[in-house]
One Martini backbone bead per residue (centre of mass of N, CA, C, O) as a GRO file, in nm:
protein
  280
    1MET     BB    1  -2.916   4.156   4.796
    2TRP     BB    2  -2.731   4.026   4.557
    3PRO     BB    3  -2.530   3.810   4.446
    4SER     BB    4  -2.204   3.746   4.431
    5GLY     BB    5  -1.920   3.824   4.188
    6SER     BB    6  -1.706   3.798   3.857
    7PRO     BB    7  -1.965   3.782   3.775
    8GLY     BB    8  -2.256   3.708   3.869
    9PRO     BB    9  -2.559   3.548   3.780
   10ALA     BB   10  -2.742   3.812   3.820
   11ALA     BB   11  -2.596   4.000   3.620
   12LEU     BB   12  -2.626   3.804   3.370
   13GLU     BB   13  -2.930   3.793   3.375
   14MET     BB   14  -2.997   4.099   3.346
   15SER     BB   15  -2.830   4.112   3.050
   16GLN     BB   16  -3.017   3.877   2.898
   17ASP     BB   17  -3.287   4.046   2.967
   18ARG     BB   18  -3.476   4.323   2.910
   19GLN     BB   19  -3.684   4.297   3.131
   20VAL     BB   20  -3.487   4.255   3.368
   21GLU     BB   21  -3.316   4.496   3.319
   22LYS     BB   22  -3.534   4.720   3.338
   23ASP     BB   23  -3.637   4.637   3.612
   24GLY     BB   24  -3.365   4.678   3.753
   25PHE     BB   25  -3.330   4.979   3.699
   26ARG     BB   26  -3.588   5.072   3.838
   27SER     BB   27  -3.523   4.946   4.130
   28LEU     BB   28  -3.257   5.171   4.116
   29GLU     BB   29  -3.339   5.436   4.004
   30ILE     BB   30  -3.308   5.408   3.670
   31PRO     BB   31  -3.380   5.542   3.395
   32THR     BB   32  -3.610   5.473   3.117
   33ALA     BB   33  -3.771   5.370   2.878
   34SER     BB   34  -4.058   5.278   2.773
   35TYR     BB   35  -4.211   4.962   2.849
   36SER     BB   36  -4.311   4.624   2.712
   37ARG     BB   37  -4.458   4.302   2.745
   38CYS     BB   38  -4.529   4.058   2.481
   39GLY     BB   39  -4.722   3.750   2.332
   40ASN     BB   40  -4.891   3.907   2.103
   41ALA     BB   41  -5.022   4.110   1.859
   42GLY     BB   42  -5.265   4.218   2.025
   43ARG     BB   43  -5.107   4.305   2.274
   44ALA     BB   44  -4.900   4.486   2.132
   45PHE     BB   45  -5.127   4.704   2.081
   46PHE     BB   46  -5.351   4.711   2.328
   47TYR     BB   47  -5.104   4.613   2.561
   48SER     BB   48  -4.847   4.853   2.582
   49GLY     BB   49  -4.808   4.999   2.864
   50GLY     BB   50  -4.781   5.306   2.730
   51VAL     BB   51  -4.667   5.251   2.454
   52ARG     BB   52  -4.588   5.439   2.182
   53LEU     BB   53  -4.604   5.543   1.874
   54PRO     BB   54  -4.318   5.484   1.808
   55LEU     BB   55  -4.130   5.164   1.798
   56ARG     BB   56  -3.943   4.889   1.950
   57ALA     BB   57  -3.907   4.558   1.852
   58GLN     BB   58  -3.774   4.302   2.082
   59ASP     BB   59  -3.582   4.062   2.165
   60PRO     BB   60  -3.498   3.985   2.499
   61THR     BB   61  -3.249   3.753   2.421
   62ASP     BB   62  -3.176   3.836   2.082
   63GLY     BB   63  -3.082   4.166   2.089
   64TYR     BB   64  -2.819   4.264   1.871
   65ASP     BB   65  -2.660   4.446   1.648
   66GLY     BB   66  -2.966   4.460   1.493
   67LYS     BB   67  -3.082   4.211   1.613
   68GLY     BB   68  -3.406   4.129   1.691
   69GLN     BB   69  -3.533   4.393   1.526
   70ALA     BB   70  -3.809   4.636   1.513
   71VAL     BB   71  -3.942   4.911   1.348
   72ARG     BB   72  -4.243   5.092   1.443
   73ARG     BB   73  -4.504   5.349   1.325
   74GLY     BB   74  -4.757   5.166   1.302
   75PRO     BB   75  -5.026   4.950   1.344
   76ASP     BB   76  -4.954   4.769   1.101
   77ASP     BB   77  -4.654   4.698   1.202
   78ILE     BB   78  -4.705   4.492   1.431
   79THR     BB   79  -4.759   4.224   1.287
   80ARG     BB   80  -4.492   4.239   1.125
   81ALA     BB   81  -4.308   4.218   1.378
   82TRP     BB   82  -4.404   3.946   1.463
   83GLU     BB   83  -4.320   3.801   1.192
   84ASP     BB   84  -4.024   3.883   1.186
   85LEU     BB   85  -3.990   3.750   1.503
   86ARG     BB   86  -4.155   3.470   1.506
   87GLY     BB   87  -4.355   3.504   1.760
   88ARG     BB   88  -4.204   3.625   1.983
   89LEU     BB   89  -4.121   3.757   2.247
   90LEU     BB   90  -4.162   4.104   2.339
   91ILE     BB   91  -4.013   4.420   2.343
   92LEU     BB   92  -4.145   4.737   2.405
   93GLU     BB   93  -3.996   5.054   2.282
   94ALA     BB   94  -3.983   5.367   2.323
   95PHE     BB   95  -3.908   5.642   2.192
   96VAL     BB   96  -3.632   5.862   2.207
   97SER     BB   97  -3.544   6.199   2.269
   98PHE     BB   98  -3.216   6.213   2.165
   99GLU     BB   99  -2.895   6.338   2.113
  100ARG     BB  100  -2.720   6.087   2.232
  101GLU     BB  101  -2.482   5.836   2.273
  102LEU     BB  102  -2.367   5.693   2.585
  103SER     BB  103  -2.091   5.573   2.777
  104ILE     BB  104  -1.980   5.364   3.062
  105VAL     BB  105  -1.688   5.267   3.241
  106ALA     BB  106  -1.628   5.035   3.497
  107VAL     BB  107  -1.454   4.943   3.825
  108ARG     BB  108  -1.456   4.673   4.076
  109SER     BB  109  -1.348   4.567   4.362
  110ARG     BB  110  -1.341   4.344   4.624
  111GLU     BB  111  -1.342   4.614   4.833
  112GLY     BB  112  -1.528   4.846   4.660
  113GLU     BB  113  -1.377   4.989   4.460
  114ILE     BB  114  -1.418   5.269   4.229
  115ARG     BB  115  -1.378   5.318   3.868
  116TYR     BB  116  -1.403   5.580   3.618
  117TYR     BB  117  -1.462   5.635   3.306
  118PRO     BB  118  -1.530   5.831   3.063
  119LEU     BB  119  -1.745   5.946   2.881
  120VAL     BB  120  -1.883   5.841   2.567
  121GLU     BB  121  -1.931   5.860   2.208
  122ASN     BB  122  -2.181   5.712   2.003
  123GLU     BB  123  -2.193   5.537   1.684
  124HIS     BB  124  -2.450   5.409   1.466
  125ARG     BB  125  -2.517   5.125   1.235
  126ASP     BB  126  -2.763   4.916   1.223
  127GLY     BB  127  -2.702   4.865   1.545
  128ILE     BB  128  -2.385   4.931   1.520
  129LEU     BB  129  -2.095   4.991   1.637
  130CYS     BB  130  -1.852   5.233   1.496
  131GLN     BB  131  -1.813   5.494   1.694
  132THR     BB  132  -1.573   5.635   1.931
  133ILE     BB  133  -1.552   5.910   2.165
  134ALA     BB  134  -1.262   6.007   2.367
  135PRO     BB  135  -1.404   6.191   2.522
  136ALA     BB  136  -1.685   6.328   2.539
  137PRO     BB  137  -1.822   6.601   2.422
  138ASP     BB  138  -1.973   6.814   2.639
  139VAL     BB  139  -1.937   6.728   2.943
  140SER     BB  140  -2.066   6.737   3.234
  141GLU     BB  141  -2.045   6.678   3.566
  142ASP     BB  142  -2.341   6.583   3.592
  143LEU     BB  143  -2.331   6.356   3.384
  144GLN     BB  144  -2.098   6.202   3.505
  145SER     BB  145  -2.239   6.154   3.777
  146GLN     BB  146  -2.476   6.003   3.685
  147ALA     BB  147  -2.333   5.759   3.569
  148GLU     BB  148  -2.183   5.676   3.813
  149ALA     BB  149  -2.434   5.624   3.986
  150TYR     BB  150  -2.544   5.392   3.823
  151CYS     BB  151  -2.309   5.213   3.851
  152ARG     BB  152  -2.303   5.192   4.156
  153ARG     BB  153  -2.589   5.073   4.202
  154VAL     BB  154  -2.519   4.803   4.054
  155MET     BB  155  -2.268   4.703   4.182
  156GLU     BB  156  -2.369   4.715   4.489
  157ALA     BB  157  -2.605   4.525   4.445
  158PHE     BB  158  -2.398   4.284   4.331
  159ASP     BB  159  -2.121   4.282   4.432
  160TYR     BB  160  -1.931   4.372   4.209
  161VAL     BB  161  -1.671   4.233   3.993
  162GLY     BB  162  -1.532   4.445   3.769
  163VAL     BB  163  -1.636   4.521   3.449
  164ILE     BB  164  -1.861   4.780   3.339
  165ALA     BB  165  -2.141   4.869   3.115
  166ILE     BB  166  -2.328   5.161   3.009
  167GLU     BB  167  -2.593   5.256   2.819
  168LEU     BB  168  -2.689   5.586   2.694
  169PHE     BB  169  -2.927   5.855   2.699
  170GLN     BB  170  -2.936   6.180   2.594
  171ALA     BB  171  -3.174   6.412   2.760
  172GLY     BB  172  -3.036   6.664   2.795
  173THR     BB  173  -2.990   6.640   3.156
  174GLU     BB  174  -3.056   6.340   3.091
  175LEU     BB  175  -3.023   5.989   3.175
  176LEU     BB  176  -3.083   5.681   2.986
  177ALA     BB  177  -3.103   5.359   3.017
  178ASN     BB  178  -3.052   5.089   2.803
  179GLU     BB  179  -2.775   4.907   2.870
  180MET     BB  180  -2.583   4.624   2.985
  181ALA     BB  181  -2.232   4.513   3.053
  182PRO     BB  182  -2.076   4.234   3.225
  183ARG     BB  183  -1.798   4.375   3.087
  184VAL     BB  184  -1.618   4.423   2.852
  185HIS     BB  185  -1.631   4.694   2.595
  186ASN     BB  186  -1.645   4.833   2.292
  187SER     BB  187  -1.660   5.139   2.422
  188GLY     BB  188  -1.359   5.061   2.569
  189HIS     BB  189  -1.124   5.012   2.359
  190TRP     BB  190  -0.976   5.285   2.385
  191THR     BB  191  -0.793   5.209   2.638
  192GLN     BB  192  -0.559   5.065   2.508
  193ASP     BB  193  -0.448   5.372   2.401
  194GLY     BB  194  -0.595   5.603   2.620
  195ALA     BB  195  -0.491   5.469   2.890
  196THR     BB  196  -0.311   5.376   3.148
  197CYS     BB  197  -0.553   5.160   3.223
  198CYS     BB  198  -0.720   4.922   3.090
  199GLN     BB  199  -1.010   4.729   3.088
  200PHE     BB  200  -0.868   4.460   3.099
  201GLU     BB  201  -0.659   4.497   3.325
  202ASN     BB  202  -0.876   4.583   3.543
  203HIS     BB  203  -1.031   4.317   3.542
  204LEU     BB  204  -0.804   4.142   3.635
  205ARG     BB  205  -0.733   4.285   3.889
  206ALA     BB  206  -1.000   4.260   4.029
  207VAL     BB  207  -1.049   3.937   4.018
  208SER     BB  208  -0.750   3.898   4.160
  209GLY     BB  209  -0.702   4.129   4.400
  210LEU     BB  210  -0.590   4.384   4.267
  211PRO     BB  211  -0.504   4.681   4.211
  212LEU     BB  212  -0.614   4.939   4.066
  213GLY     BB  213  -0.594   5.125   3.787
  214ASP     BB  214  -0.538   5.390   3.605
  215ILE     BB  215  -0.797   5.596   3.420
  216GLU     BB  216  -0.652   5.806   3.280
  217PRO     BB  217  -0.621   5.977   3.016
  218VAL     BB  218  -0.356   6.017   2.751
  219GLU     BB  219  -0.565   6.035   2.531
  220SER     BB  220  -0.785   6.125   2.238
  221PRO     BB  221  -0.968   5.888   2.112
  222THR     BB  222  -1.072   5.702   1.818
  223MET     BB  223  -1.304   5.461   1.763
  224ILE     BB  224  -1.310   5.204   1.491
  225ASN     BB  225  -1.485   4.987   1.343
  226LEU     BB  226  -1.457   4.664   1.173
  227ILE     BB  227  -1.699   4.590   0.939
  228GLY     BB  228  -1.682   4.267   0.755
  229GLU     BB  229  -1.393   4.407   0.690
  230VAL     BB  230  -1.041   4.464   0.604
  231PRO     BB  231  -0.863   4.681   0.517
  232GLU     BB  232  -0.564   4.774   0.415
  233VAL     BB  233  -0.303   4.737   0.623
  234ASP     BB  234  -0.093   4.922   0.517
  235HIS     BB  235  -0.258   5.173   0.512
  236LEU     BB  236  -0.346   5.192   0.796
  237LEU     BB  237  -0.042   5.200   0.916
  238SER     BB  238   0.024   5.489   0.773
  239LEU     BB  239  -0.150   5.630   0.952
  240PRO     BB  240  -0.179   5.870   1.175
  241GLY     BB  241  -0.237   5.714   1.508
  242VAL     BB  242  -0.248   5.413   1.448
  243ARG     BB  243  -0.430   5.135   1.612
  244LEU     BB  244  -0.437   4.788   1.553
  245HIS     BB  245  -0.720   4.562   1.592
  246LEU     BB  246  -0.738   4.206   1.555
  247TYR     BB  247  -0.964   3.900   1.579
  248GLY     BB  248  -0.943   3.653   1.367
  249LYS     BB  249  -1.183   3.686   1.177
  250ALA     BB  250  -1.406   3.619   0.955
  251PRO     BB  251  -1.559   3.753   0.709
  252ARG     BB  252  -1.875   3.944   0.764
  253PRO     BB  253  -2.163   4.065   0.754
  254GLY     BB  254  -2.177   4.253   1.058
  255ARG     BB  255  -1.888   4.192   1.153
  256LYS     BB  256  -1.655   4.217   1.400
  257VAL     BB  257  -1.293   4.222   1.305
  258GLY     BB  258  -1.221   4.512   1.436
  259HIS     BB  259  -0.998   4.788   1.538
  260VAL     BB  260  -0.947   5.145   1.559
  261ASN     BB  261  -0.705   5.359   1.710
  262VAL     BB  262  -0.697   5.719   1.734
  263VAL     BB  263  -0.422   5.891   1.839
  264GLY     BB  264  -0.471   6.202   1.870
  265ASN     BB  265  -0.459   6.480   1.644
  266HIS     BB  266  -0.634   6.314   1.354
  267PRO     BB  267  -0.876   6.400   1.147
  268GLU     BB  268  -0.766   6.274   0.880
  269THR     BB  269  -0.782   5.981   0.971
  270VAL     BB  270  -1.076   5.955   1.044
  271ALA     BB  271  -1.178   6.030   0.761
  272GLU     BB  272  -1.044   5.784   0.621
  273LEU     BB  273  -1.172   5.560   0.790
  274ARG     BB  274  -1.472   5.648   0.713
  275ARG     BB  275  -1.432   5.581   0.418
  276LEU     BB  276  -1.336   5.281   0.432
  277THR     BB  277  -1.604   5.202   0.629
  278GLY     BB  278  -1.874   5.375   0.515
  279LEU     BB  279  -1.958   5.637   0.685
  280ASP     BB  280  -1.895   5.846   0.421
   0.00000   0.00000   0.00000
């Protein structure tokens, strides 16, 4: 057993280094894509630990939201990946033939009670989460159970307290772990307006030793991130079903400055938001 905490340092360490994270998943019998760590361009190509091209080269400690990553499809690309990432240690990850990315958010109390929010479907652009549909459509009981089992193994191994999220690739009937976040997570922001008790409140309940809240969805929201800038607020708030959440951050390309939850059945609102945010 790893040390306990809310979350403890071991959980944070696992999530901050892709090598440690993937090794941790494998030690808990949670499948991942093939991967290898390498220290120079020669090893990146010749000693890739069975990782075949095409692959993604990623900084193990500074690769997020599309940063610190490079996709390489041929042998000549390996040296260029090394140069692009300034010669740092790299994690090489094999491409996965997956149907979609899903994620699950769960919460564990001090007494070890665990509650799971439903799997959600995520859409990314340039490595940045741009839309989440909750619950994910066409999710079987088996897929939900797999995701819950992965969360349970991680949380029990760490004696974890609080909210955690695990991003997953769906490949047929199997889920492969991509990465974990020992905290409330962007793909769980829909719970603010679409669940009886949101991820933020449940995290506070857990770490404070209070009973966990009901995680049942009360709406079927779509969450759309506002990346780079905020569209005209008056127009946003005039759209049916919109719940607007702004972060008070200065606009900047690639920066998440807020998100919108569309609650209820409003496909026309989702379509308009996708247009405003450049997704369509």
